[in-house]
N, CA and C of each residue as an Amber inpcrd file, in Angstrom:
protein
   468
-162.6880000  96.2110000 -67.7380000-163.2600000  95.2850000 -66.7760000
-164.1930000  94.3410000 -67.5110000-164.0310000  93.0850000 -67.2820000
-164.8850000  92.1180000 -67.9540000-166.2370000  92.0450000 -67.2600000
-167.2040000  91.5150000 -67.9870000-168.5520000  91.3960000 -67.4320000
-168.6030000  90.4160000 -66.2590000-167.6340000  89.4850000 -66.1990000
-167.6410000  88.4930000 -65.1360000-166.9090000  88.9760000 -63.8810000
-166.1280000  90.0440000 -63.9990000-165.3970000  90.5630000 -62.8520000
-166.3500000  91.3420000 -61.9370000-166.2930000  91.0320000 -60.6640000
-167.2020000  91.6610000 -59.7090000-166.8080000  93.1030000 -59.4460000
-167.8020000  93.9430000 -59.3320000-167.5780000  95.3410000 -58.9390000
-167.4090000  95.3900000 -57.4330000-166.7940000  96.4580000 -56.9350000
-166.6490000  96.5740000 -55.4830000-168.0100000  96.7160000 -54.8070000
-168.0600000  96.3170000 -53.5590000-169.2950000  96.4470000 -52.7970000
-169.4600000  97.9040000 -52.3550000-170.6680000  98.2570000 -51.9820000
-170.9070000  99.5940000 -51.4580000-170.0920000  99.8150000 -50.1920000
-169.9250000  98.7700000 -49.4010000-169.1220000  98.8700000 -48.1770000
-167.6660000  99.2210000 -48.5060000-167.0970000  98.5980000 -49.5420000
-165.7230000  98.9150000 -49.9420000-165.6180000 100.3630000 -50.4240000
-166.5890000 100.8110000 -51.2050000-166.5700000 102.1890000 -51.6990000
-166.7500000 103.1870000 -50.5580000-167.6300000 102.8610000 -49.6210000
-167.8350000 103.7470000 -48.4740000-166.5660000 103.8480000 -47.6340000
-165.8420000 102.7360000 -47.4820000-164.5860000 102.7480000 -46.7230000
-163.5400000 103.5990000 -47.4510000-163.4410000 103.4540000 -48.7630000
-162.5190000 104.2690000 -49.5590000-162.8390000 105.7450000 -49.3490000
-164.1070000 106.1130000 -49.4450000-164.5260000 107.5040000 -49.2650000
-164.2300000 107.9860000 -47.8530000-164.5020000 107.1450000 -46.8610000
-164.2430000 107.5220000 -45.4680000-162.7740000 107.8920000 -45.2670000
-161.8730000 107.0630000 -45.7820000-160.4420000 107.3390000 -45.6520000
-160.0390000 108.5520000 -46.4820000-160.5600000 108.6270000 -47.6860000
-160.2180000 109.7400000 -48.5780000-160.6570000 111.0690000 -47.9750000
-161.8160000 111.0870000 -47.3480000-162.3340000 112.3140000 -46.7360000
-161.4930000 112.7830000 -45.5570000-160.6420000 111.9140000 -45.0270000
-159.7520000 112.2840000 -43.9350000-158.4520000 112.9290000 -44.4180000
-158.2210000 112.9250000 -45.7170000-156.9600000 113.4610000 -46.2430000
-156.8600000 114.9640000 -45.9940000-155.6440000 115.4310000 -45.9030000
-155.4110000 116.8460000 -45.6430000-155.9950000 117.7410000 -46.7310000
-155.8590000 117.3430000 -47.9870000-156.3620000 118.2160000 -49.0570000
-157.8870000 118.2630000 -49.0990000-158.5310000 117.1460000 -48.8510000
-159.9980000 117.1680000 -48.8190000-160.4810000 118.0530000 -47.6780000
-159.8380000 117.9390000 -46.5290000-160.2140000 118.7850000 -45.3890000
-159.8940000 120.2530000 -45.6770000-158.7730000 120.5210000 -46.3270000
-158.3940000 121.8940000 -46.6630000-159.4630000 122.5560000 -47.5290000
-159.8980000 121.8490000 -48.5730000-160.9130000 122.3940000 -49.4680000
-162.3190000 122.3340000 -48.8610000-162.5220000 121.4900000 -47.8490000
-163.8550000 121.3230000 -47.2730000-164.7330000 120.4150000 -48.1080000
-164.1260000 119.5020000 -48.8740000-164.8460000 118.6290000 -49.7940000
-165.2000000 117.3000000 -49.1390000-166.2360000 116.6450000 -49.6970000
-166.6750000 115.3180000 -49.2580000-166.8670000 114.4330000 -50.4840000
-166.3300000 113.2270000 -50.4110000-166.4180000 112.2410000 -51.4810000
-167.4320000 111.1720000 -51.1030000-168.2320000 110.7260000 -52.0880000
-169.1450000 109.6020000 -51.8700000-169.3770000 108.8820000 -53.1870000
-169.9460000 107.6830000 -53.0830000-170.2350000 106.8270000 -54.2400000
-171.6830000 106.3430000 -54.1490000-172.6650000 107.2050000 -54.4290000
-174.0690000 106.7890000 -54.2980000-174.4010000 105.5710000 -55.1660000
-174.9490000 104.5650000 -54.5500000-175.3450000 103.3190000 -55.2070000
-174.1980000 102.6840000 -55.9900000-172.9600000 103.0930000 -55.7170000
-171.8050000 102.5070000 -56.3890000-171.7680000 102.7480000 -57.8880000
-172.5130000 103.7620000 -58.3660000-172.6210000 103.9840000 -59.8060000
-171.9460000 105.2460000 -60.3000000-171.6070000 106.1490000 -59.3800000
-170.9680000 107.3980000 -59.7780000-170.1580000 107.9280000 -58.6100000
-169.3180000 108.9000000 -58.9130000-168.5390000 109.5920000 -57.8950000
-169.2080000 110.9400000 -57.6570000-169.3980000 111.2930000 -56.4010000
-169.9450000 112.6040000 -56.0570000-168.9590000 113.2900000 -55.1090000
-168.5690000 114.4990000 -55.4800000-167.7360000 115.3440000 -54.6330000
-168.5570000 116.5800000 -54.3190000-168.7790000 116.8240000 -53.0390000
-169.5850000 117.9780000 -52.6450000-168.7300000 118.9760000 -51.8760000
-169.1070000 120.2100000 -52.0280000-168.5910000 121.3050000 -51.2110000
-169.8070000 121.8040000 -50.4430000-170.0650000 121.2100000 -49.2740000
-171.3130000 121.4940000 -48.5700000-171.4120000 122.9060000 -48.0060000
-170.2720000 123.5410000 -47.8080000-170.2860000 124.9070000 -47.2800000
-169.2410000 125.7460000 -48.0120000-169.6960000 126.5840000 -48.9180000
-168.7860000 127.4680000 -49.6430000-168.3160000 128.5520000 -48.6800000
-166.9960000 128.6360000 -48.5270000-166.3880000 129.6020000 -47.6220000
-165.8740000 130.8120000 -48.4230000-165.5890000 131.9170000 -47.7470000
-165.0990000 133.1160000 -48.4510000-163.8700000 132.8430000 -49.3170000
-162.9650000 131.9790000 -48.8550000-161.7540000 131.7010000 -49.6440000
-162.0210000 130.8720000 -50.8920000-163.2040000 130.3010000 -51.0410000
-163.5880000 129.5780000 -52.2530000-164.0600000 130.5310000 -53.3530000
-164.3650000 131.7460000 -52.9890000-164.9650000 132.7060000 -53.9170000
-163.9030000 133.5610000 -54.5960000-164.3370000 134.2690000 -55.6070000
-163.4500000 135.1970000 -56.2880000-163.3960000 135.0040000 -57.7850000
-164.2010000 134.1120000 -58.3220000-164.2380000 133.9190000 -59.7640000
-164.7550000 135.1530000 -60.4780000-164.0650000 135.5850000 -61.4960000
-164.4380000 136.7490000 -62.3160000-164.5130000 138.0320000 -61.4950000
-163.7810000 138.0730000 -60.3750000-163.8270000 139.2600000 -59.5240000
-165.1570000 139.4290000 -58.8230000-165.9110000 138.3370000 -58.6920000
-167.2430000 138.3640000 -58.0830000-167.2750000 137.3940000 -56.9070000
-168.4630000 137.1250000 -56.4160000-168.6530000 136.1350000 -55.3560000
-168.8130000 134.7250000 -55.9210000-168.6230000 134.5480000 -57.2300000
-168.7010000 133.2170000 -57.8350000-167.5490000 132.3490000 -57.3140000
-167.7300000 131.0320000 -57.3780000-166.6950000 130.0980000 -56.9430000
-165.5080000 130.2170000 -57.8950000-164.3030000 130.2550000 -57.3230000
-163.0800000 130.4100000 -58.0950000-162.8080000 129.1790000 -58.9600000
-162.2510000 129.3980000 -60.1320000-161.9440000 128.3120000 -61.0600000
-160.9780000 127.2890000 -60.5070000-160.0790000 127.6970000 -59.6190000
-159.1610000 126.7410000 -59.0010000-159.8910000 125.7390000 -58.1310000
-160.9160000 126.1830000 -57.4310000-161.7270000 125.2860000 -56.6050000
-162.5110000 124.3360000 -57.5060000-163.0600000 124.8740000 -58.5860000
-163.7900000 124.0450000 -59.5520000-162.8690000 122.9760000 -60.1320000
-161.6590000 123.3770000 -60.5130000-160.6920000 122.4270000 -61.0730000
-160.3440000 121.3340000 -60.0710000-160.1590000 121.7090000 -58.8150000
-159.8570000 120.7120000 -57.7820000-161.0100000 119.7260000 -57.6310000
-162.2330000 120.2260000 -57.6350000-163.3920000 119.3390000 -57.5050000
-163.4610000 118.3560000 -58.6610000-163.2010000 118.8430000 -59.8790000
-163.2040000 117.9460000 -61.0340000-162.0660000 116.9310000 -60.9360000
-160.8910000 117.3680000 -60.4820000-159.7660000 116.4450000 -60.3510000
-160.1130000 115.3140000 -59.3930000-160.7160000 115.6330000 -58.2670000
-161.1220000 114.5920000 -57.3200000-162.2140000 113.7030000 -57.9020000
-163.2120000 114.2940000 -58.5210000-164.3310000 113.5060000 -59.0600000
-163.8580000 112.5550000 -60.1640000-163.1560000 113.0980000 -61.1520000
-162.6450000 112.2680000 -62.2540000-161.5990000 111.2870000 -61.7270000
-160.6980000 111.7820000 -60.8850000-159.6050000 110.9550000 -60.3830000
-160.0400000 109.7910000 -59.5210000-161.2180000 109.8550000 -58.9400000
-161.7170000 108.7590000 -58.0930000-162.6190000 107.7840000 -58.8380000
-162.8930000 108.0110000 -60.1150000-163.7620000 107.0790000 -60.8450000
-163.2060000 105.6610000 -60.9120000-161.8760000 105.4430000 -60.9630000
-161.4040000 104.0550000 -60.9840000-161.8270000 103.2480000 -59.7540000
-162.0950000 103.9100000 -58.6390000-162.5580000 103.1900000 -57.4460000
-163.8690000 102.4640000 -57.7150000-164.6580000 102.9500000 -58.6800000
-165.9040000 102.2680000 -59.0350000-165.6430000 100.8760000 -59.6000000
-164.4220000 100.6500000 -60.0920000-164.0380000  99.3450000 -60.6190000
-163.2320000  98.5380000 -59.6020000-162.2830000  99.2020000 -58.9250000
-161.4530000  98.5260000 -57.9300000-160.8240000  99.5770000 -57.0250000
-161.3930000  99.8010000 -55.8480000-160.8760000 100.8430000 -54.9740000
-159.5080000 100.5330000 -54.3700000-159.0130000  99.3260000 -54.5360000
-157.7100000  98.9830000 -53.9680000-156.5500000  99.3170000 -54.9110000
-156.8360000  99.5910000 -56.1870000-155.7770000  99.8440000 -57.1780000
-155.4130000 101.3170000 -57.2640000-154.1390000 101.5810000 -57.4470000
-153.6530000 102.9510000 -57.5990000-154.1690000 103.5650000 -58.8940000
-154.3610000 104.8780000 -58.8490000-154.7690000 105.6150000 -60.0460000
-154.2950000 107.0480000 -59.9150000-154.2200000 107.7220000 -61.0550000
-153.7970000 109.1220000 -61.0580000-154.4090000 109.8310000 -62.2630000
-154.8990000 111.0280000 -62.0420000-155.4470000 111.8330000 -63.1310000
-154.3210000 112.2050000 -64.0890000-154.5420000 111.9730000 -65.3770000
-153.5460000 112.2980000 -66.3920000-153.9070000 113.5570000 -67.1650000
-155.2070000 113.8080000 -67.3500000-155.6170000 114.9300000 -68.1760000
-157.0250000 115.3430000 -67.7970000-157.2590000 116.6550000 -67.7500000
-158.5950000 117.2120000 -67.5460000-158.8490000 118.2690000 -68.6060000
-160.0440000 118.2830000 -69.1320000-160.4840000 119.3260000 -70.0510000
-161.7910000 119.8900000 -69.5070000-161.7420000 121.1490000 -69.0770000
-162.8730000 121.7540000 -68.3750000-163.5240000 122.8310000 -69.2380000
-164.8400000 122.8100000 -69.2780000-165.6230000 123.8580000 -69.9400000
-166.4520000 124.5640000 -68.8790000-166.2180000 125.8580000 -68.7240000
-166.9740000 126.6720000 -67.7780000-168.1530000 127.2720000 -68.5320000
-169.3730000 126.9410000 -68.1200000-170.5610000 127.3570000 -68.8520000
-171.2260000 128.6000000 -68.2970000-171.1830000 128.7670000 -66.9830000
-171.7860000 129.9320000 -66.3270000-171.1140000 130.1000000 -64.9740000
-171.1450000 131.2990000 -64.4290000-170.5660000 131.4890000 -63.0960000
-171.2440000 130.5720000 -62.0820000-170.4400000 129.9990000 -61.2280000
-170.9400000 129.0920000 -60.2030000-171.1240000 129.8840000 -58.9200000
-172.3830000 130.0710000 -58.5640000-172.7240000 130.8500000 -57.3690000
-173.4900000 129.9780000 -56.3900000-173.6000000 130.4620000 -55.1740000
-174.3770000 129.7540000 -54.1690000-173.5280000 129.3160000 -53.0030000
-174.1600000 128.6050000 -52.0900000-173.5040000 128.2000000 -50.8550000
-173.1560000 126.7270000 -50.7980000-173.5690000 125.9450000 -51.8090000
-173.1980000 124.5320000 -51.9140000-172.9100000 124.2190000 -53.3720000
-172.0480000 123.2430000 -53.5860000-171.6430000 122.8400000 -54.9400000
-171.5190000 121.3280000 -54.9630000-171.8330000 120.6950000 -56.1050000
-171.7510000 119.2420000 -56.2450000-171.1900000 118.8760000 -57.6160000
-170.1900000 118.0110000 -57.6310000-169.6700000 117.4470000 -58.8750000
-170.0440000 115.9760000 -58.9200000-170.4390000 115.5130000 -60.1040000
-170.7620000 114.1010000 -60.3020000-169.9790000 113.5890000 -61.4970000
-169.3350000 112.4380000 -61.3310000-168.5170000 111.8600000 -62.3980000
-168.9160000 110.4120000 -62.6470000-168.8250000 110.0110000 -63.8980000
-169.0930000 108.6290000 -64.3010000-168.0180000 108.1780000 -65.2850000
-167.8750000 106.8770000 -65.3810000-166.9220000 106.2860000 -66.3140000
-167.5500000 106.2420000 -67.6990000-166.8080000 106.7360000 -68.6900000
-167.2520000 106.6360000 -70.0800000-166.7400000 105.3530000 -70.7290000
-165.4590000 105.0400000 -70.4720000-164.8400000 103.8660000 -71.0640000
-163.6260000 103.5040000 -70.2240000-163.4290000 102.2190000 -69.9920000
-162.2890000 101.7850000 -69.1940000-161.5790000 100.6210000 -69.8530000
-160.2730000 100.7940000 -70.0350000-159.4230000  99.7050000 -70.4760000
-158.7100000  99.1290000 -69.2620000-157.6310000  98.4230000 -69.5000000
-156.9140000  97.8240000 -68.3740000-156.0400000  98.8400000 -67.6400000
-155.5620000  99.8870000 -68.3460000-154.6790000 100.8620000 -67.6920000
-155.1220000 102.3120000 -67.8770000-156.0920000 102.5480000 -68.7150000
-156.5590000 103.9150000 -68.9640000-158.0760000 103.9590000 -68.8580000
-158.5470000 104.9960000 -68.1970000-159.9760000 105.1650000 -67.9850000
-160.3700000 106.5680000 -68.4500000-161.4850000 106.6770000 -69.1500000
-162.0210000 107.9570000 -69.5940000-163.2980000 108.2340000 -68.8070000
-163.4220000 109.4520000 -68.2870000-164.5710000 109.7870000 -67.4520000
-165.0900000 111.1770000 -67.7980000-166.3460000 111.4290000 -67.4140000
-166.9940000 112.7240000 -67.6020000-167.5650000 113.1770000 -66.2670000
-167.5960000 114.4960000 -66.0910000-168.1610000 115.0380000 -64.8530000
-168.9210000 116.3190000 -65.1460000-169.8520000 116.6220000 -64.2800000
-170.6160000 117.8750000 -64.3320000-170.5830000 118.5040000 -62.9550000
-170.5840000 119.8250000 -62.9260000-170.6030000 120.5630000 -61.6670000
-171.9200000 121.3130000 -61.5880000-172.6320000 121.1100000 -60.4730000
-173.9650000 121.6670000 -60.2870000-173.9600000 122.7070000 -59.1720000
-174.7490000 123.7640000 -59.3670000-174.9460000 124.7340000 -58.2860000
-176.0550000 124.2270000 -57.3690000-176.3810000 125.0120000 -56.3580000
-177.3880000 124.5960000 -55.3680000-178.7680000 124.3970000 -55.9820000
-179.0420000 125.0410000 -57.1270000-180.3410000 124.8970000 -57.7930000
-180.3570000 123.7330000 -58.7800000-179.2390000 123.0000000 -58.8850000
-179.1770000 121.8590000 -59.7870000-178.8250000 122.2060000 -61.2150000
-178.4100000 123.4310000 -61.4760000-178.0120000 123.8190000 -62.8340000
-176.5680000 123.4240000 -63.0840000-176.2990000 122.8940000 -64.2830000
-174.9300000 122.5780000 -64.6700000-174.2030000 123.8840000 -64.9510000
-173.0800000 124.0840000 -64.2710000-172.2860000 125.3070000 -64.4470000
-170.9530000 125.0370000 -65.1360000-170.4820000 123.7900000 -65.1050000
-169.2280000 123.4230000 -65.7590000-169.2540000 121.9320000 -66.0690000
-168.4680000 121.5590000 -67.0830000-168.3440000 120.1520000 -67.4860000
-166.8780000 119.8120000 -67.6160000-166.5700000 118.5250000 -67.4800000
-165.1800000 118.0940000 -67.5610000-165.0950000 116.7090000 -68.1950000
-164.0880000 116.5450000 -69.0210000-163.7110000 115.2380000 -69.5550000
-162.3210000 114.9500000 -69.0010000-162.0530000 113.7110000 -68.6190000
-160.7480000 113.4040000 -68.0580000-160.2550000 112.0240000 -68.4150000
-158.9510000 111.8760000 -68.2720000-158.2800000 110.5990000 -68.4890000
-157.5420000 110.2620000 -67.2020000-157.6710000 109.0060000 -66.7770000
-157.0580000 108.5550000 -65.5340000-156.2250000 107.3090000 -65.8210000
-155.0170000 107.2920000 -65.2890000-154.1540000 106.1000000 -65.3490000
-154.5980000 105.1530000 -64.2530000-154.8160000 103.9070000 -64.6160000
-155.3050000 102.8930000 -63.6980000-154.2220000 101.8220000 -63.5940000
-153.5850000 101.7320000 -62.4510000-152.4490000 100.8440000 -62.2520000
-152.8920000  99.4740000 -61.7440000-152.0340000  98.4890000 -61.9300000
-152.2680000  97.1650000 -61.3340000-151.7790000  97.1290000 -59.8880000
-150.9850000  98.1440000 -59.4820000-150.4550000  98.2070000 -58.1200000
-151.5430000  98.5960000 -57.1330000-151.4450000  98.0700000 -55.9440000
-152.3900000  98.3970000 -54.8770000-151.9160000  99.6550000 -54.1590000
-152.8400000 100.3750000 -53.5150000-152.4660000 101.4960000 -52.6640000
-151.5900000 100.9760000 -51.5390000-150.6900000 101.8040000 -51.0630000
-149.7820000 101.4030000 -49.9860000-150.5590000 100.9160000 -48.7530000
-151.6910000 101.5660000 -48.4720000-152.4990000 101.1830000 -47.3130000
-153.3660000  99.9660000 -47.6070000-153.5490000  99.6610000 -48.8940000
-154.4420000  98.5830000 -49.2930000-155.8850000  99.0190000 -49.4370000
-156.2030000 100.2500000 -48.9780000-157.6020000 100.7020000 -49.0040000
-157.8100000 102.0400000 -49.7000000-156.8550000 102.9520000 -49.5930000
-157.0830000 104.3040000 -50.0700000-155.7640000 105.0260000 -50.2750000
-155.7310000 105.9590000 -51.2090000-154.5170000 106.7540000 -51.4120000
-154.3590000 107.8440000 -50.3480000-155.3520000 108.0600000 -49.5590000
-155.4090000 109.2550000 -48.7170000-155.1100000 108.9970000 -47.2480000
-154.3870000 107.9570000 -46.9620000-154.0490000 107.6930000 -45.5660000
-152.9200000 108.6210000 -45.1580000-153.1280000 109.3700000 -44.1030000
-152.1320000 110.3440000 -43.6430000-151.0190000 109.6720000 -42.8780000
């Protein structure tokens, strides 16, 4: 993205998140997407349910749920540049640092570097006390094509 190209407005990002949050998979996982101040992607799990647990045979959050949260967080970073363009996660590399426990979870992702078709992003997963429990590096394909709806990939 060039320095002269305008970033999306907060209203555009909020609309993208609103539609994305209506998707079946976001509702299935109980996740919420947002773009605070248009500078990062935040995916929250505001209420950890029993089916989210089971990591290490304990009450910790399961690694599959963690992976899904990172996929959404990293995969939505291109919206920070242009929420109307299609994108898809190509690669995730996750480091689990400590068991993720508690009743709420938050992932935050930012863009590290963006070319015209490939974007590199980083994310961290925080427990309710604000401790980093996992980290992720990811690569996202950024297409010139618009979403079919024109606003979001998650229109049912």
